MIPA-797048 format. One record per residue (C-alpha): residue number from 1; residue in one letter; x, y, z. Coordinates in Angstrom, 2 decimals. Last residue first. Layout:
REM MIPA-797048
<NUM A <X Y Z>>
...
END
This chain:
REM MIPA-797048
<445 A <-15.11 -5.81 -9.36>>
<444 V <-12.53 -5.03 -11.72>>
<443 R <-11.29 -1.58 -12.47>>
<442 E <-8.56 -1.99 -15.64>>
<441 V <-6.07 0.76 -16.98>>
<440 I <-6.09 3.62 -14.86>>
<439 L <-3.73 6.32 -14.77>>
<438 E <-3.07 6.11 -19.13>>
<437 P <0.34 6.63 -19.69>>
<436 P <1.40 9.42 -21.62>>
<435 T <1.76 9.30 -25.41>>
<434 P <5.02 10.06 -26.36>>
<433 R <6.22 13.50 -28.10>>
<432 K <9.00 13.40 -30.44>>
<431 P <12.55 14.33 -30.07>>
<430 A <13.44 11.94 -26.73>>
<429 L <14.21 12.17 -23.60>>
<428 R <15.12 9.30 -21.02>>
<427 Y <15.10 10.21 -17.57>>
<426 A <15.76 7.66 -14.46>>
<425 Q <19.31 7.18 -14.74>>
<424 K <20.03 10.74 -14.21>>
<423 L <18.48 10.07 -10.36>>
<422 Y <20.03 6.93 -10.07>>
<421 D <23.59 8.05 -10.42>>
<420 L <22.72 11.32 -8.78>>
<419 A <22.39 9.07 -5.32>>
<418 S <25.61 8.55 -5.50>>
<417 D <26.83 11.84 -5.76>>
<416 L <24.68 13.51 -3.48>>
<415 K <25.55 10.91 -0.54>>
<414 S <28.62 12.98 0.95>>
<413 E <26.68 16.36 0.32>>
<412 D <24.29 15.25 3.53>>
<411 N <21.18 17.90 3.71>>
<410 Y <19.33 17.30 0.01>>
<409 H <16.51 18.55 -1.66>>
<408 I <16.96 17.84 -5.15>>
<407 M <14.73 19.78 -7.88>>
<406 M <13.61 18.12 -10.61>>
<405 L <14.04 17.78 -14.20>>
<404 P <15.48 20.93 -14.77>>
<403 E <15.80 22.91 -17.46>>
<402 G <19.35 22.53 -18.74>>
<401 Q <18.99 21.78 -22.39>>
<400 K <15.08 23.08 -23.09>>
<399 V <11.82 20.66 -21.47>>
<398 Q <8.86 19.22 -23.31>>
<397 T <6.44 17.03 -21.07>>
<396 G <4.89 13.89 -22.48>>
<395 V <6.11 11.67 -19.27>>
<394 K <6.29 13.38 -16.14>>
<393 K <8.52 16.80 -15.07>>
<392 I <9.35 16.33 -10.93>>
<391 E <8.74 19.23 -9.44>>
<390 S <9.88 17.34 -5.88>>
<389 V <12.80 15.31 -4.86>>
<388 G <13.61 14.10 -1.44>>
<387 V <14.91 15.45 1.94>>
<386 A <13.57 16.79 5.13>>
<385 P <11.62 13.73 7.02>>
<384 D <15.49 12.41 7.00>>
<383 L <14.88 8.78 7.10>>
<382 K <14.97 5.90 10.52>>
<381 G <14.86 2.44 9.08>>
<380 K <18.49 1.99 10.42>>
<379 K <19.75 4.51 12.18>>
<378 E <22.21 7.00 11.13>>
<377 G <19.89 8.37 8.50>>
<376 E <18.53 7.66 4.99>>
<375 A <16.76 10.07 2.89>>
<374 L <19.49 11.04 0.45>>
<373 I <20.24 7.45 -0.51>>
<372 Q <16.27 6.24 -0.20>>
<371 V <15.50 9.60 -2.54>>
<370 G <18.29 8.19 -5.65>>
<369 R <16.77 4.61 -4.91>>
<368 A <13.01 5.73 -4.84>>
<367 I <13.87 7.57 -8.62>>
<366 M <15.38 4.50 -9.67>>
<365 G <12.34 2.85 -9.07>>
<364 A <10.06 5.67 -10.90>>
<363 N <12.05 4.92 -14.11>>
<362 I <10.74 7.80 -16.19>>
<361 T <10.21 7.31 -20.09>>
<360 H <9.67 9.61 -22.96>>
<359 V <10.63 12.91 -21.15>>
<358 Y <10.11 15.29 -24.40>>
<357 G <13.70 16.85 -26.36>>
<356 R <16.35 19.60 -25.27>>
<355 K <19.44 17.75 -24.27>>
<354 P <20.82 16.87 -20.80>>
<353 A <17.75 17.96 -18.78>>
<352 P <19.56 19.93 -15.58>>
<351 L <18.76 18.32 -11.71>>
<350 K <18.43 21.15 -10.04>>
<349 R <19.46 22.13 -6.44>>
<348 V <17.98 22.81 -3.04>>
<347 Y <20.31 22.32 0.05>>
<346 K <19.82 22.53 3.65>>
<345 A <16.57 20.32 3.23>>
<344 E <13.56 21.80 5.26>>
<343 P <11.19 20.79 8.44>>
<342 F <8.17 20.58 8.68>>
<341 K <6.87 24.61 9.80>>
<340 S <6.30 25.96 6.42>>
<339 P <3.15 23.35 6.33>>
<338 D <0.85 25.76 8.36>>
<337 D <-1.89 23.73 9.17>>
<336 L <-0.72 20.37 8.86>>
<335 V <2.13 21.78 11.30>>
<334 T <0.39 23.27 13.80>>
<333 T <-1.76 19.39 14.02>>
<332 D <1.44 17.79 16.49>>
<331 G <0.61 14.22 16.43>>
<330 G <-0.60 12.55 19.22>>
<329 Q <-2.48 9.25 17.48>>
<328 A <-5.57 11.65 17.93>>
<327 A <-4.53 14.77 16.86>>
<326 I <-3.07 13.09 13.56>>
<325 M <-7.05 11.28 13.10>>
<324 E <-8.58 15.17 14.17>>
<323 K <-6.39 16.62 11.47>>
<322 F <-7.10 14.50 8.80>>
<321 K <-10.84 14.59 9.37>>
<320 E <-10.83 18.61 9.18>>
<319 F <-9.05 17.68 5.99>>
<318 A <-11.78 15.48 4.83>>
<317 T <-14.28 18.23 5.82>>
<316 G <-12.47 21.20 3.83>>
<315 E <-15.90 22.05 2.07>>
<314 K <-14.11 21.36 -1.32>>
<313 L <-12.50 17.87 -0.52>>
<312 A <-15.68 16.86 1.45>>
<311 R <-17.68 17.55 -1.03>>
<310 Q <-16.00 16.45 -4.31>>
<309 V <-16.12 12.99 -2.18>>
<308 S <-20.04 13.66 -1.86>>
<307 Q <-20.64 14.68 -5.56>>
<306 K <-18.63 11.56 -6.81>>
<305 A <-20.34 9.07 -4.73>>
<304 S <-23.80 10.84 -5.50>>
<303 L <-23.02 10.57 -9.69>>
<302 T <-21.30 7.27 -9.53>>
<301 S <-24.85 6.14 -7.59>>
<300 G <-26.45 4.38 -4.36>>
<299 A <-23.72 6.71 -2.19>>
<298 V <-22.79 5.84 1.52>>
<297 G <-23.25 1.86 0.15>>
<296 A <-19.53 0.96 1.81>>
<295 L <-18.54 -0.49 -1.79>>
<294 R <-19.93 3.32 -3.37>>
<293 V <-18.35 5.37 -0.93>>
<292 I <-14.95 3.53 -1.60>>
<291 E <-15.15 3.46 -5.46>>
<290 M <-15.87 6.89 -5.31>>
<289 G <-12.45 7.74 -3.26>>
<288 M <-10.91 5.69 -5.57>>
<287 K <-11.53 7.49 -8.40>>
<286 L <-11.50 10.71 -6.89>>
<285 V <-7.74 10.16 -5.30>>
<284 L <-6.65 8.86 -8.67>>
<283 E <-7.88 11.74 -10.71>>
<282 Q <-6.57 14.13 -8.07>>
<281 L <-2.94 12.28 -7.61>>
<280 D <-2.71 12.47 -11.53>>
<279 E <-3.92 16.41 -11.87>>
<278 P <-1.15 17.42 -9.44>>
<277 G <-2.64 19.36 -5.94>>
<276 E <-5.80 21.02 -4.83>>
<275 G <-9.02 20.10 -3.40>>
<274 K <-8.34 20.67 -0.05>>
<273 L <-7.23 17.28 0.76>>
<272 L <-4.93 16.98 -2.21>>
<271 Q <-2.67 19.77 -0.85>>
<270 I <-2.40 18.01 2.02>>
<269 A <-1.47 15.22 0.59>>
<268 E <1.47 17.09 -0.80>>
<267 K <2.78 18.94 1.94>>
<266 I <2.91 14.94 3.62>>
<265 E <4.57 13.80 0.40>>
<264 L <7.47 16.77 0.66>>
<263 A <7.52 15.69 4.37>>
<262 T <9.04 12.25 3.44>>
<261 G <9.86 12.28 0.03>>
<260 V <8.80 11.94 -3.50>>
<259 T <7.14 14.92 -4.79>>
<258 D <5.23 15.90 -8.22>>
<257 G <2.12 13.70 -7.92>>
<256 L <2.50 9.90 -8.60>>
<255 P <5.84 8.59 -9.79>>
<254 Q <6.29 7.24 -13.36>>
<253 N <5.97 3.45 -14.82>>
<252 M <2.89 3.12 -11.97>>
<251 D <0.50 2.67 -14.27>>
<250 T <-2.98 1.54 -12.23>>
<249 V <-5.18 -1.50 -11.75>>
<248 L <-8.19 -1.40 -9.66>>
<247 A <-9.50 -3.13 -7.84>>
<246 V <-12.89 -3.91 -5.89>>
<245 C <-14.16 -6.10 -3.09>>
<244 R <-17.50 -7.00 -1.10>>
<243 R <-16.69 -9.55 1.39>>
<242 K <-18.44 -13.23 1.35>>
<241 M <-15.21 -15.17 1.12>>
<240 S <-15.76 -16.41 -2.09>>
<239 R <-16.29 -12.75 -3.11>>
<238 G <-12.79 -11.71 -1.66>>
<237 V <-11.26 -14.98 -3.55>>
<236 R <-12.50 -13.45 -7.08>>
<235 T <-11.45 -9.84 -5.81>>
<234 I <-8.02 -11.10 -5.33>>
<233 F <-7.90 -13.02 -8.39>>
<232 R <-8.96 -10.46 -10.74>>
<231 A <-6.95 -7.66 -9.58>>
<230 L <-3.56 -10.28 -8.99>>
<229 Q <-4.81 -11.54 -12.65>>
<228 K <-4.52 -7.35 -13.97>>
<227 A <-1.24 -6.73 -12.14>>
<226 Q <0.03 -9.81 -14.17>>
<225 E <-0.95 -8.60 -17.13>>
<224 V <0.40 -5.14 -16.79>>
<223 D <4.01 -6.54 -15.79>>
<222 K <6.34 -5.17 -13.40>>
<221 I <4.67 -5.79 -10.43>>
<220 F <7.14 -5.28 -7.59>>
<219 S <6.35 -1.43 -8.65>>
<218 G <7.93 1.80 -9.52>>
<217 N <9.05 0.17 -12.95>>
<216 G <5.44 -1.04 -13.69>>
<215 W <2.23 -1.80 -12.09>>
<214 K <0.16 -0.78 -9.23>>
<213 V <-2.81 -2.81 -7.80>>
<212 D <-4.90 -0.25 -5.76>>
<211 V <-7.57 -2.14 -3.90>>
<210 V <-11.30 -1.77 -2.39>>
<209 L <-12.36 -3.86 0.43>>
<208 G <-15.07 -4.65 2.25>>
<207 E <-16.15 -5.97 5.91>>
<206 A <-13.06 -4.58 7.29>>
<205 G <-12.35 -5.32 11.06>>
<204 Q <-8.42 -5.93 11.23>>
<203 A <-8.84 -9.59 10.78>>
<202 L <-10.10 -9.19 7.79>>
<201 K <-7.24 -6.83 6.27>>
<200 R <-4.90 -9.03 7.43>>
<199 S <-6.05 -12.36 6.03>>
<198 L <-7.32 -10.06 2.95>>
<197 V <-3.61 -9.29 2.20>>
<196 S <-1.99 -12.05 3.01>>
<195 A <-3.95 -14.56 1.43>>
<194 T <-3.96 -12.82 -1.72>>
<193 I <0.00 -12.04 -2.18>>
<192 L <0.20 -15.88 -1.63>>
<191 P <-2.25 -16.83 -4.36>>
<190 L <-0.58 -14.57 -6.37>>
<189 S <2.89 -15.42 -5.69>>
<188 P <4.91 -12.10 -6.68>>
<187 V <7.06 -12.81 -3.14>>
<186 T <8.58 -15.77 -3.49>>
<185 A <11.86 -14.92 -4.21>>
<184 T <13.01 -17.32 -1.49>>
<183 A <13.81 -15.19 1.55>>
<182 Q <11.42 -13.10 0.99>>
<181 R <8.85 -14.98 0.84>>
<180 M <9.94 -16.92 4.19>>
<179 H <9.67 -13.19 5.51>>
<178 Y <6.18 -12.85 4.14>>
<177 L <4.93 -16.61 5.75>>
<176 I <6.15 -15.56 8.94>>
<175 D <4.70 -12.21 9.16>>
<174 D <1.63 -13.55 7.73>>
<173 V <1.50 -16.39 10.52>>
<172 P <1.06 -13.49 13.09>>
<171 A <-2.27 -12.55 11.35>>
<170 I <-3.00 -9.44 13.40>>
<169 E <-1.30 -9.98 17.18>>
<168 K <1.99 -8.34 15.78>>
<167 N <-0.12 -4.99 14.68>>
<166 Q <0.60 -3.59 11.84>>
<165 E <1.38 0.03 12.44>>
<164 A <-1.11 2.33 12.51>>
<163 I <-3.18 4.69 10.04>>
<162 V <-6.50 5.13 11.26>>
<161 C <-10.08 6.39 10.49>>
<160 G <-13.81 7.18 11.88>>
<159 V <-12.70 9.60 14.61>>
<158 S <-14.48 8.49 17.49>>
<157 N <-14.97 4.89 16.48>>
<156 L <-12.21 4.08 14.66>>
<155 Q <-10.20 5.90 17.81>>
<154 E <-11.46 3.51 20.19>>
<153 I <-10.89 0.45 18.30>>
<152 F <-7.34 1.22 17.50>>
<151 T <-6.89 2.18 21.33>>
<150 D <-8.16 -1.33 22.10>>
<149 L <-5.75 -2.93 19.72>>
<148 E <-2.82 -1.05 21.27>>
<147 L <-1.26 1.23 18.81>>
<146 K <1.88 2.12 17.35>>
<145 P <1.34 4.70 14.95>>
<144 N <2.36 7.69 17.13>>
<143 F <2.42 11.33 15.76>>
<142 K <5.01 13.18 18.25>>
<141 P <6.05 15.51 15.14>>
<140 V <4.86 14.95 11.77>>
<139 S <7.61 13.58 9.83>>
<138 S <6.84 10.34 11.08>>
<137 L <3.61 10.47 8.89>>
<136 K <6.05 9.68 5.39>>
<135 D <7.51 6.77 6.89>>
<134 L <3.91 5.29 8.28>>
<133 T <2.54 5.75 4.79>>
<132 S <5.92 3.65 3.49>>
<131 I <8.67 5.17 1.17>>
<130 V <9.24 2.59 -1.18>>
<129 F <12.36 0.91 -2.20>>
<128 D <12.22 -1.76 0.68>>
<127 E <8.83 -3.28 -1.10>>
<126 D <6.33 -2.82 1.97>>
<125 Q <5.11 -4.23 5.07>>
<124 G <2.36 -4.24 6.89>>
<123 N <0.29 -0.69 7.63>>
<122 M <-2.70 -0.95 10.17>>
<121 N <-5.75 0.74 8.29>>
<120 P <-9.57 0.68 9.72>>
<119 M <-11.49 3.05 7.70>>
<118 V <-15.50 3.81 8.98>>
<117 V <-17.08 5.53 5.66>>
<116 G <-19.23 8.54 6.76>>
<115 C <-17.87 10.91 4.12>>
<114 A <-16.00 12.46 6.33>>
<113 A <-14.27 9.42 6.74>>
<112 A <-14.03 8.28 3.17>>
<111 L <-12.02 11.31 3.03>>
<110 P <-9.80 11.09 6.11>>
<109 L <-8.71 7.36 4.89>>
<108 L <-8.40 8.53 1.37>>
<107 V <-6.15 11.64 1.63>>
<106 L <-2.80 9.88 3.80>>
<105 S <-3.19 6.69 1.64>>
<104 T <-3.05 8.65 -1.70>>
<103 K <0.65 9.24 -0.67>>
<102 D <2.10 7.23 -3.81>>
<101 G <5.06 8.93 -4.45>>
<100 V <6.93 5.70 -5.67>>
<99 G <3.97 2.66 -5.27>>
<98 G <2.60 0.74 -3.23>>
<97 T <0.49 -2.39 -3.83>>
<96 S <-2.46 -0.82 -2.13>>
<95 Y <-4.58 -1.60 0.32>>
<94 R <-7.78 0.23 0.95>>
<93 D <-9.91 -0.66 4.00>>
<92 I <-14.17 -0.65 4.35>>
<91 K <-16.00 -0.89 7.59>>
<90 P <-19.80 0.81 7.49>>
<89 K <-21.04 2.87 10.14>>
<88 T <-22.46 0.77 12.96>>
<87 I <-19.67 0.52 15.25>>
<86 R <-20.59 -2.09 17.87>>
<85 S <-19.83 -4.52 15.40>>
<84 L <-15.92 -3.72 15.12>>
<83 D <-14.46 -7.02 16.58>>
<82 V <-10.98 -6.99 15.41>>
<81 V <-9.55 -10.73 15.21>>
<80 E <-6.57 -12.11 16.82>>
<79 G <-4.32 -14.46 15.54>>
<78 S <-4.13 -17.34 13.12>>
<77 L <-7.71 -16.66 12.52>>
<76 M <-6.84 -14.54 9.91>>
<75 M <-4.21 -17.11 8.22>>
<74 E <-6.94 -19.91 9.02>>
<73 E <-9.57 -17.70 6.58>>
<72 A <-6.54 -16.33 4.29>>
<71 L <-6.08 -19.84 3.94>>
<70 T <-9.30 -21.38 3.07>>
<69 A <-9.81 -18.22 0.30>>
<68 T <-6.69 -19.33 -1.20>>
<67 E <-7.65 -22.88 -1.71>>
<66 Q <-10.85 -21.88 -3.05>>
<65 A <-9.24 -19.28 -5.36>>
<64 S <-7.16 -22.05 -6.46>>
<63 M <-3.00 -22.64 -5.12>>
<62 P <-0.45 -21.88 -7.46>>
<61 Q <1.73 -24.53 -8.89>>
<60 F <5.06 -22.82 -9.33>>
<59 Y <4.63 -20.49 -6.59>>
<58 I <2.84 -22.58 -4.68>>
<57 A <5.96 -25.24 -4.82>>
<56 M <8.22 -22.54 -3.99>>
<55 C <6.47 -21.47 -0.83>>
<54 L <6.02 -25.11 0.13>>
<53 A <10.34 -25.61 -0.40>>
<52 A <10.76 -22.47 1.84>>
<51 L <8.27 -23.77 4.61>>
<50 Q <10.49 -27.17 4.23>>
<49 H <13.48 -25.55 5.03>>
<48 E <12.07 -23.63 7.78>>
<47 P <11.19 -27.11 9.84>>
<46 M <7.39 -27.12 10.12>>
<45 E <6.86 -27.53 13.99>>
<44 K <6.64 -24.11 14.84>>
<43 D <3.52 -23.95 16.34>>
<42 I <2.60 -21.02 14.57>>
<41 I <3.27 -22.93 11.12>>
<40 S <2.52 -26.14 12.07>>
<39 D <-0.69 -24.61 12.75>>
<38 V <-1.16 -22.93 9.20>>
<37 I <-0.47 -26.01 7.45>>
<36 Y <-2.75 -27.94 9.25>>
<35 R <-5.67 -25.83 8.06>>
<34 I <-4.27 -26.10 5.11>>
<33 E <-4.48 -29.77 4.89>>
<32 E <-8.09 -29.78 6.74>>
<31 E <-9.27 -27.77 3.96>>
<30 S <-7.83 -30.08 1.27>>
<29 F <-5.03 -28.76 -0.55>>
<28 E <-5.19 -29.46 -4.44>>
<27 G <-2.35 -31.07 -6.42>>
<26 G <-0.49 -29.46 -8.94>>
<25 D <2.55 -32.15 -8.29>>
<24 R <4.59 -29.40 -6.60>>
<23 K <1.61 -29.23 -4.55>>
<22 K <1.29 -32.48 -3.51>>
<21 E <5.09 -33.35 -2.97>>
<20 I <4.95 -30.19 -0.32>>
<19 L <2.18 -32.51 1.31>>
<18 Y <4.03 -35.12 1.33>>
<17 S <7.12 -33.74 2.83>>
<16 F <4.99 -31.95 5.23>>
<15 S <3.91 -35.85 6.55>>
<14 P <0.29 -36.10 6.73>>
<13 P <-1.92 -35.23 9.46>>
<12 I <-4.41 -37.81 10.19>>
<11 F <-7.95 -35.94 10.52>>
<10 K <-10.86 -38.13 12.90>>
<9 R <-14.57 -37.23 11.04>>
<8 A <-15.75 -34.70 12.63>>
<7 S <-13.35 -31.91 12.42>>
<6 V <-11.53 -30.43 15.19>>
<5 I <-10.57 -26.81 14.43>>
<4 K <-7.73 -25.32 16.33>>
<3 K <-8.83 -21.96 18.30>>
<2 R <-6.12 -19.28 17.39>>
<1 M <-4.96 -16.26 19.91>>
END
């Protein structure tokens, strides 16, 4: 656990109210003050109301890159730091701010491992309307996401990739801060997002990080300029911590791919691992995969990175690595070889287009809410793996009146009307064809 660092000169701890006032007025914390704040949070010496005030002060008076780097370092050291030094291959992780229909983590980890990159990945908390990677993997029978740190390291050494639940020993102060940010509406704070991501990912043993910052109605970042700021800030702070970091800003104003759900998205991920699937997801997997292998140094140029990624998909080594990862975590791989074995919904019905026209806009967040209503089980947090939506018509697609905008898969008819309220509102049709949005808005390195 955390070791308190003693400075050569005596540090006299200030009052919490002084620290709140200092940040409120735009002051910059010293390294000792940040270390003291983190120690006080871990030791539960800072009262909750003052921690709430501190989060709000940071939200309105953002921390500098150097302050944030120090905070990330101290948060990383608040718990266990995974030692992967015995693994000689490059260790790179991937982080996404979360998006509707985004199943790229399921593809990118085994894909990168097939290219010779070790991918240590623990999944933290996502936005409440986004179906997490672990939710999707729960549709694979017997898959175990809860790994002890020793098992986590062993699997990285033998398989090269792992998707696990966030271990409580990793950056424990982040969990406390995240719950406080939720309670105080300060989740969007760029320095606190950055410190959270870097502290967790670096504590997991990553030497570098590829970040997917999503913006739009299917993300908690609604403004593209804010997404660009986060991408630039996180790479800048990463450099300050002497870590390699690349970020892509990507569009989340419509679902990624053709499906939203759990088993439905696993099936789509299997298609992608075989070099097939929807064009938007194929594009994102290719671009993100290229960034990972280049950052890791296993490909020296853009062309060789592209060839490595395409070869792993075409030759099936990425899919085999995915099966290897699932098997290592106790999952039944027979469903991967035969996706028809995944649970299927009792009912499937179309969402008809109310008129003729072009799909002008889609609210991805509303689609996610609708799917969540259909998927919620009796136990809180337990999702029905069979339900969701598929064959999603994308922006720019022409439809006739009555033609399906999507297919709805459901088991409980009593939930359908509530879900339809969201699904119907998600689409806006117009007589003229709109220009589909660019998937990748900006690259920051």
